N, C-alpha and C positions, 0 to 999 in steps of 0.2 A: 501494500500501500506507500502509496505517495502523502508522508505529509509536507502541506503546503506550511505549516505554518512552521518550520524547523528551514524549506525550502525559502522562504519567505528572507529569514533573518541570515542564510548564507546571500539573499542578493544583497541584504543592506552591506552586508559586512564584504559581497567582493564591488559593489558602488565606491565605498570608503573609500578602497586601494585603488581605483580609477583613478578616483576623483585629483588624490591625494599623488598620488604618479603626473597627472595628465597638470598640477598646478603648477609640478616643476617648469614646464612645456615653456615657448614665449609665443608672441604672435603668429612669426616664423617659422616655427616649427609646427606653427598648424596645420599650414598649406603645405608644408612637405608630404611628399609623396610615402602615403600609407603599403604596407605589405599586400593590400586589396589590391590589382591590379584596378588599375583607371579609377583607384579612391586616395583624394589627400587624408591628410589625418584630419581634416573636420569633417569629410564625407564621415567618417566614422561615427565620431562626435553627434555628430547630428543625426544617422541612423541610429545609434545610440536612442537619442530622445525621442526622437519623435515611436520607434523602435515600443517603450515605456509605455504612449501613450494609446500604442494600439491597441498593444496586449490589457489597458485600462478600458479600449471601446466590446475588444471582447470578453470580459467579467462581468462586462455591464447588458450584453446583450446585442451590442451593434456591429456593422458591419467591420473586421480588423483595420479595415485601412476602403478610400471610398475607392481607388482604385488602382490597380500597377501602377498605371500612370500619373496621378494625382500621389500615391508612395513616395515615387523618383523625384518627379520634382520637387516635392517640399524639401528632399533629400538636399538635392543640388542650390535650392532656393536657401538652405543653414548653411553651408558648408564654409562659401567664404567668410564666416564673422568671427571678433575676434576673441581672443581665449580664451577675456572673463564673460561674455557671451554664452557660448559653448560650455564653461565652466556652471554658470548659470540655471542655462537650461539641461540641464542631461541631469544634475542635482535637484531643480524642481521637478519634472518630467521622474525621475526616481523618485519623489515622498508619493506624489498623484498614483503610483503603482503600488508603494507597501500602501498608501489609506484604503485606495479600494481593497485589497487584498487582507484590512485586517477588519472591513466590514463582514459581519454573519450571512453568511451565504449556502446555499448545498454546493457542497463543492464535489460530491459525486455527480453532480449534473453535466451534461454533455457541452463542449461547444465547440464554436464553428471557425477555423483561422481562418490562411490564405487559401486560394485555388483550389478549396471544395474541400482541404483536409481540418477534418476534427478530433477535438480527444477529450479526455476527463479535464475539466476546471481545476481538479487534485496538480495536473501535469505542465498548470500556467507559468506557476514560481519557478520551477523545474530550468522551462524552455527560459525565461525571462535569464536566469542561471545562465545561461551556457551561450546568450551574445553578450551578455557582463563580461563572463572571465574571455574567453574565444576573443572579442574585437580587443578587448584589452592589449590581448597578442597580440594584435592585426594593426595596433599600433605603433610598434616596432619601436617603443621606448625603454626595453630592459627585461620586463614581462616575461617571462619564454612559458610552452607547455609543460619544460620541466616546476614551475613554478605553480606548477594549477596546484589546488590543493586533492591531495588523494582520490577524497570518496567521492569527489567531481569528476578525478578521470575515469572509472571506472565506474560510474554512474553515465556517461555520456557516451565512453565507449560502449556500455552495453542496449544502451538508448540508437547508435549508430548503428550500431549490428543488428538490430532489430528491421531501424528505419532499411533497409537491402534487404535480408531476408526477406525469401521469395520472388525476387526480381530474377528476372532468365538469364538477363545479358549479364551476371554475377554467378561462378560459375559451386558450387558448393565450399565453402568455404570459413577450416576450422580458426579460429582467432585466438592467440596463449601471448602471455606475459610472464609464461613459465609458471605462475600459481593460480591462475583464472582462467577461467578458457569461455569464450561465445560461437556460434555458428551463425552464419552468414550464407546470402546466398541464393542461388534455387534451392528448390528441397531433394533430400537425396537419404539414403539409410547409411550413409557415413561420403565423410567431404572427403573432396580429388586433391584440396589444397588443404594445409597450415602452412598459415604466419605466423613467427613469432616473431615479438622484438618486448622493448622494451614501454612499461606501457604511456609516456608519451608521444612518444615516435605511434605506438598501434593508433593511437588519440588523431597523430598530428593527420596520417593519412588516412582516415577514414573522413578525419572532418577536412580534408581537400587541402591541408596546412602545407603539410611535409608530400615528397614523392615516393616515401617509401626506401630509401636507400642504406637508414640501419636498419632494416628485418630480413630475415629469414626463410625464405619461403620452397617450401618439399609437395614435389608434385607439381608441381608448373611454375607459368610465370607468376609472377605479380597480378591477382587481379586488376581490373579495369574498372573503377570506382567512376559508379553517374553523378553527375554534380548535384549539391546538395539546392 
């Protein structure tokens, strides 16, 4: 079972880490390229703020975004802002998300996300946690996949493995960090491929943040994963 209250606390802690790190930048640094192709650090920060508001919409029963075009336009509009404005927006939107999450609600209900995806309301705080942690890494300011909380790395690895499970384009695959194991890809009695590596590298590959050079593969080449 998802514990939304604990996940909300984790979101709050992750957001504070991000705000503290970003607060050490300057206006010029915000305009520099992030690790996401075509996005500056300002784009990443704008996305984080607008994502918080979008998840408030989800929890309150409204469409996550008016449209994909509107989502992209909002990010482009907000990306060039100076550091102080970026920090204030991330902080204030995060507070709105926390306030919404603290309100009494049926956390077992099903909510609608983007592109026809639905999920339990109880998983929304974890989804936000993933946004904050992974995009903190994407900023390229010294926070790496190895710095992520161990609990988050394990849970997000399981979440992404489940996301690719049953995908006909991914061979039946066993993932392991030497201690824990997950299955993903097409259904089969036994996996065709086994991928082994450190937790950060497994997560980085699943999340599209690393190419998988540090992973060991048995039974075939490293599977190509669809974009998230």
